[in-house]
N, C-alpha and C positions, 0 to 999 in steps of 0.2 A: 620342193626341191623333187622332183621325179627323177627317175634312173634306173639304170640296169646292173641288178648285184646280187651277191651272194649272201647271203641274209647272216653270214658271221660277223658281219661289215655294214650291219644297216645303221645309217645315221640316226642319232636322238637329239633332241634339243638341249644346248651344252646348258648346264645350270651356271657356268659364268655368263653366259649373254643374258640368261635370266635375269641374274642378279645385277647384270650393268644395263639392262632394259628399266627395271624397276625403280634403280638411282636416277636414271632419267626422268624416267616418269614422275617421279617424288617433286623432283625438281620443278615441272612446269605443271604441275596438276591443280592449281589456288583454284579458289572459286572468283578470278578474275571473268567477268565475262559470262558468268551462271555456266561455263562450259563444265561438263562431267565427263570422267571417262569410264567406262565398261572395257573388262577384258577377260579371258578365259580361252574355254575350251571352243574350237572350232565349229564342233557342233551347232553350239548356242548361236552363232554371229550372227546370220541373217533374219534368224528370229528378231533377235535383239534391237536389230536395226528397224523391224517393222513397229517394233514398238516406239521405240525410243521417236520414230518420225510421229506416229501416233502422239504419242505425248506434246511431244514440242509442237503441236497444232494446236495443243490444247492449251499447252504453258509456252507460249514464246519466249519468253525472257530466260527460260532454259533448254539447254541443249546438251545432250549426251551424246559422245562420239563412240561407238563400239571401235577397239583396235583389230588389227591382225591377231590370228593363233595366239597364243602364249601357252596353251594347255592347260588345264584344268590346275596341277601344281602351283605354275606361274600365274595364274588369275588370284588364286588363293594367296597363294604369296603377294603379291602385289597388293590387294585389298586390306591385307594385315599390314603391310609398310604405308599404307596410305595413298600409295602411288595411282590407283583405281577407286572410285567410288566404290564400286561392287565387282567383287568376282565371278565367274560363270564356270560352271562345273558342272561334270557327269560322273563324278566319284562322290560317296561319302568322304565325309573331314574326318582324316586323321586326330588321335587323340592330342596331340601336340597343339595342332589348329583350334581345335575346339577350346584347349586349355586357354589359348592366345586370344579368346574371343572370337572368333569366327563363328558364325551362325548358317546353316544351310537351311536356305528354304526351296523346297522343290516345286516348281510352276508347272511342270506337266512333263508326260510321257511321251516318248515317240518311236512309232515300228523301227527298229533295224532291220535295213532290207539289205539285199543284194542286187544291186540297179546295172542295168546295159543303156547304150545309147538307144533311140528308140528305134532308128532299123533294124536292131537285132531279130531275128525270125525266131522269137520265142515271147511268151508272155508269162512262163515258169519254168521254174527247174524242180527237181524234188529233192530229198536230203542224200539221196543216193547218187544224183550226179554230181550235186555240192562235191562232197566226197571225193567222187571220180576226176571232177574239174581241179582240185586242189591236189591229189594225189597224180595228175597226167594221164589216166587212163582216159579220160574222155576231152579229144581234143579240137574238136570241129564242132562250130554251129549246123542246125541242118541244113544250110546252104553251101557248107564246104569252107566257108569264113574261119578260119586259124581261133581259136578261142584264148583271150588274153587274161588271164586271172590279176587285178592289183592289188600287191599286196601291203601292209602295213607295215611297219616294223617291228619286228620281234616282242620288245616289250610296249607295245600300244594294247590298251585295254582293249579295241576292238577284238584280238585275237582271243580273250579269256572269254569274250561272247562266242565268238566263231565255235572253238573248242568246244564249249559245252553247249552246243546243239546237240551230236552224239559222238560215240566211243569212235564210228567210220571216218566223222567229219574231222574231229582231233588228229587223228591218225592220217587224212589227207595232208592237213594244213601242217603238219609237223614236218612230212615229207616237201612240202612245198617251200617249206623256210629251209630246206636245205639244197635244195636245186639249183644251178647256176642257171645266170642269164631271166631272173625273174624279174618281173616290172615290180617297184615298189613307190608308195608316196607317203610323207611324211604327215601332212597335216590332213584333215578331213579336205580341205577344201585342192587342195593339190590332188588328193585320191578322186573327187569328183570331175576335176578337171579330165584325169588321166583316163578316169571311165569313157567320157564324151569324145574324146580326141584319136583314142586306142582302136583302132579296127576290131572289131572281135570283142572288144572290153567288156569286161565284168570284175565286179568288186565291192565291198560292202562300204554303206552309206547310212543315212536315215531320212524316212518322210518328210520329217520338219527341213533338213537342210535342200533336199530339192526342192519343194514347193517355196521356201521363203528367200532363196537364193532363185529362184527362178531357172532351175538348172534343165538343161534339154536331156533328160534321163529317166529314164522308164523303172520302175521299183517291179521287180520280177513276184509274183506269185511263189509261196512256198507251199510244196506237196497241196499246191491246188487252194491255197487260201491268199486272198488278196490280204496285202496289208495297209490296215487304216484303223484309226482311233477306236472305229466301232468292234475291230474285229484283234484288236487289242485289250478292249475294255472284256470281253465277253470269252477269252484266253483263247479263240479257233487261232489266232495269229501268236505263236510263241515268245518273239524276238522284240524284246522294247528297251530303249535307254532311257533311265531318269537324267532330267535336268533340273538344275539347279542355281537360284542367285547367292551368292553369298555374301552377306554382310557383315561387317564387322565394328568395333567402335569407332573406327576414324572412318565411317562410312556418315556424309553429312545428311541434315534433316533433306535435302531435294531428292537425294540415294533413294531413302525410306520413301518419298511420296510417288517415286516410279516405281517401287516395289510393289506398294499397293495401289499405281496403275495398271500392274501387269495381273493382278488378281482381282481386279472387278471386272462388270460385265462386257467390258468394253476390250478390256483384254485378253478376256476369256475367248471371247468371239473371235479378235484375232488368232490367239494359239490355235484355235478350234480351225482356222481357215489355212492355217500351214501345217497341217498334222499331228496337230497334238490331241492326248487324253487331259484332259483336266479334271479335277473331283469334284 
């Protein structure tokens, strides 16, 4: 859902909706036809589809279906309920999730980026410019196009990462969250689409999502450093997002085989190609 709103009323995923989805999936997620489901954070979905297709090419008797975004918490809850074979997450497990048997396995890290459409007449921004865009002090690109920042809901974890960049960026985002008429996007996929299609649009995403989903987006340099697995590895690019697969006692053996495939040489090659830093 993408819209124009003051952020006092920014939408969030309904807990009741997530619970209903889990019940629905639990009723339909048997091993019949050797089809299994993966679900969770939107930042992971494109990569998981690429990996699932590669796995099925080697094991045609087994299919993994990647569900639409349900968020990290929804994916973990669904995995614990046995509604999906594996959860997909971009946050650490909570103590109650670990106590229930969830185990998080990081499969990679990817640069957290600010992206624009390819035609935007810049290839990078500075931290100061980012703060000024959020605060509404910088309002036009060099060609005169109005800058339109795509925001995430106040509760979204992306905002924590953005506010950690600097005190100035934190202050700018705080201002943006209270300004009327700002564009917001609830899921990672909605944010990417909004940035692609909004004239002058800019917003947060990840290199992995852009590459794995073939998004028509340009990941901007930040303070002159291009986002890449190499620049993330050497610390010159400072913003990264950890991506994990969550297994539980209810994960079927085929799901654990898929987890092994993700960590294999072939799986790591796919991850490298789609913008991930692996161990």
